[in-house]
N, C-alpha and C positions, 0 to 999 in steps of 0.2 A: 144382427150378426150373420155372417155368411156361413152356410152349412157346407163343409168341405167333404167331398166324396172320398171313398176308399177304393183302391184298385182291386182287381181280381185276386191279387196275391195276398190281400189282407193288409197291405201297407198303404199308407197315404200316398197318393200319386205325387211324383216329383214336380208336377205342374203346380202343386199347391205351395206357392212361395209368396211371401208378403207382397202386396200390390206394388209397393214402391220399388221392390227389386225387379218385378216383371216389367215395370215401366222403363227402368234404367239399364237393364242387363240384356245381353244377347243370349241366345240359347246356350252358347258355350258357358257363359258365366252362371246360368241357372243350373247346368249340369254340375259345375264345380261346387255351387252352394249345396246341392243335394248330396254330392259325394262327401263333402266335409261333414254334413249333418249326420249321415249314416256311418261314416268311418272315423269319426272323431275319437272314439274310445271313451267317450263321456256320455252318461245318460242325459239326453236332451229332449226338450219338448217346447212347442210354441203354444201360447195361450191367447185367447181373445180377451177383451177387457172385462168379461164376466168370469174370467179365470177358468174357462173351459178349454180342454185340450183340443187344439186344431190339428196338430201332428206331433208324432213322437217317434224317435228312432228305435231300432231293435233293442239296444241296450236298456232303454227306459222300460219297454214292455217286459223284457226278461227280468229286470231287477224287481219289478213290482208284481211279477207272476201273473201277467194278464196278456190277452191277445190285443192286436191292433184295433180290432172292432170294438172291444169293450173298454179301451182307453179313450178312444175318440169321443169327444163331447162330454167327458166327465170333468167335474170340478177338481182342480188340483188338490184342494184341501181333503178330498175323499181318499187321497193316497197317504194321508198323514194320520198318526195316532191322535185320538181326541185330546191328549194332554198338551199338544202343541198347535192344534188347529187355529185357535183364536189368535195366538201370537203371530203366526206366520201369515194369517189372513190380513192382519193389520199392516204387515210389511207390504203385501201385494196391493192393498188399497192405496198406500202412499206412492207406489209405482204408477198405478193407473191414473191417479190424480196429478201426476207430474211433480210430486213433492220431492221424490228421490229418484236418481237415475238407476240405482241398483241397490241390492242388499245381499248379504251372505249371512246365513244363520244355521245353527245346529238344529237338526230335526230328529224326531223319532218317527219312522215311516212304516207303513204296512206293506210287507212283502208277500211272498208266495206262501200258500198253505198255512194261513193264520200265524204268520211270524212277523216280528218287528225287526228293524235294523236301524242303527244309528248312522248319521251321515251329515253332510253339509249341503244345504240348498242355496243356490245363487239365483236371484231373479234380476233380469236386465230389461229395462224399458226400451222398446224399439220404436223410434219416432218416424213418422211418415214425412213426406215432402212438405207438408204444411206445418211441421214442427210439433204436432200433437202426437201423444203416445197412441200407437196403433195396435201393437201386439206386445206380449211379454215372452222373452226367452228364459227358459228355466234349465239350469244345470244341476244335476244331483251327483254328489260324490259320496258313495257309501264308505263308511269307516271300516278299515280292515279289522277283522276279528278272527282270532284263532279258533273260536268255538262256533263261528257262523251265526246266522240269524237266531234270535231268541224267540221261543214260542210265546204267543199271547196268552198268558195264564190269567190276566186280569179280567177276562170276560166272565169269570165266576168270582164270587165273594172270597177273597184270598185271606183277609185279615179280620180278626176280631177288633172291636173298638179299642181295647187295651193295647193290642199289638200295633194298631195304627198310630196311637198316641206315642208309643215308645219309638216307633220308627221315625216319626216326625221329630221327636226330641233328639235322637241320635243324629239325624240329618242336620239339625240346628246346632250341633256341638255340645249338647247338654251332657253333663256327667251323670254317673249312676246315682250319686247323692242328690243331684238336682231333680232327676227323674223320679226318684223315690219320694221326695217331698211333694212334688207336683202332682203325682198320681196316687198318693197315700198308700204306697207300697214299701216293703222293706227293701234294703239293698239287695238281699238275696233274691227277692221276688223279681226285681228288675233284671238281675242277671239271668234268672231262669227264663224270663220272656225273651231276652236278647238271644240267648242260646237257642231257644225255639225258633226264632226268626232266622238265625244263621242256618239251621237245618232246613227250614222250609224253602229258603232261597238258594240253598246249596253253595254257601260261601263260608269263608273261614274267619273273617274278622269284620269289625264295624265299618271301616272304609269300604270294603268290598260289598258289604250289605247295602250301603247307600248307593254305590255305583250301580249295582245290579237293579236296585229299585228304579233309578232313573232310566236305565237301559230298557226296562220293561214298561216304562210309561206310568209307573205307580204315582209319581209326583207330577204335579203341574209344573211345566217348565217356565222359568221366569218369575216364580212366586216366592216371596220370603215373608215370614218364616215358612219352611217347607210344609206342604199339606198333602196328605194322601188323598187321592181322588175318591169321591164317595162311592163310585161303582166297584171299588176294591174292598169295601168295608161291609161286613155283615151287620145286620140290625140287632 
């Protein structure tokens, strides 16, 4: 793969344009391409076939709380929360193999200062003149949030094993009676633990509890029945 240089301003040089565009476009069209890339109003990045960032616009670096220098060359999966890395990586593999032309998926991403944010990531396979996939275009649309990015609290052990099992049961739609029988607790015991979880995650009801859990990356995305990731559970 080609190692693309960074300009003195810290931005990737506008000369770094996919080869097929350099072959076909005049200087004027290359300027238009770069202008659209920088001024699109969308977080954008170009990847090589090993999913490393070749170039990224200012919005992308700002959203992820990084500089151009430490974005360039990083694997795109490093910008995602571990709970979604495997699922999204498989989507990218299908792009690079030519199985799919594009994908759009919900993500939990790592932002600035140990925060996470929700959003949608779109990947588009860019084919060269020979018809083979040469690069991947990535678009990231953060989800609007009144409270802003959520802090990554899951880097410490957040839940006891009992709390984790109750959280999984609530996420799966199990009732208090079902949880009590499953965990050998009284109904009052289940409600006590649910109330404790509501206070811990600073929410007021069960649906909000589960939504907050997913927004923090507590649950593995795309898995059913829901499972709390092991790194969130104390031994």
